[in-house]
C-alpha positions in Angstrom: -0.1 0.0 0.0 1.4 3.5 -1.0 2.0 6.2 1.6 -1.1 8.1 0.0 -3.4 5.2 0.0 -2.6 4.5 3.7 -3.3 8.2 4.4 -6.7 8.1 2.7 -7.7 4.9 4.6 -6.6 6.4 7.8 -8.4 9.6 7.0 -11.5 7.7 6.3 -11.5 5.5 9.5 -10.7 8.8 11.6 -13.9 10.5 10.0 -16.0 7.4 10.8 -14.8 7.4 14.4 -15.4 11.0 14.8 -19.0 10.7 13.3 -19.8 7.9 15.7 -18.3 9.8 18.6 -20.4 13.0 17.6 -23.4 10.8 17.5 -23.1 9.4 20.9 -22.1 12.8 22.2 -25.2 14.5 20.7 -27.3 11.8 22.3 -26.0 12.6 25.9 -26.3 16.4 25.2 -29.9 16.3 24.5 -30.6 14.1 27.5 -31.2 10.9 25.4 -30.1 8.6 28.1 -33.0 7.1 30.0 -31.0 6.0 33.1 -27.5 6.1 34.7 -26.6 2.8 33.0 -27.2 4.0 29.5 -25.2 7.1 30.4 -22.3 5.4 31.7 -22.4 3.1 28.8 -22.5 6.0 26.3 -19.6 7.7 28.1 -17.5 4.5 27.8 -18.3 4.4 24.1 -17.2 7.8 23.6 -13.9 7.1 25.6 -13.2 4.0 23.5 -13.7 5.9 20.3 -11.5 8.7 21.5 -8.8 6.2 22.3 -9.2 4.6 19.0 -8.8 7.9 17.2 -5.7 8.8 19.3 -4.1 5.4 18.2 -5.0 6.0 14.7 -3.4 9.5 14.8 -0.2 8.1 16.4 0.0 5.5 13.7 -0.5 8.1 11.1 2.4 10.3 12.7 4.6 7.1 12.8 3.8 6.4 9.0 4.7 10.1 8.1 8.1 9.8 9.9 9.2 6.6 8.0 
């Protein structure tokens, strides 16, 4: 895979992660959680997506350096 192709792939994955994170965040922001369990689950989802995005950005930086 070329560097440009890998960058396009990483950008597409990051955009999808960000979209999912924004959807869950919007759900929280409008009071969409029916109870504390759902709230906690959604916060965990946001944390997981943020961690995945950070890992992806770190990988992208490594690819750029090499």
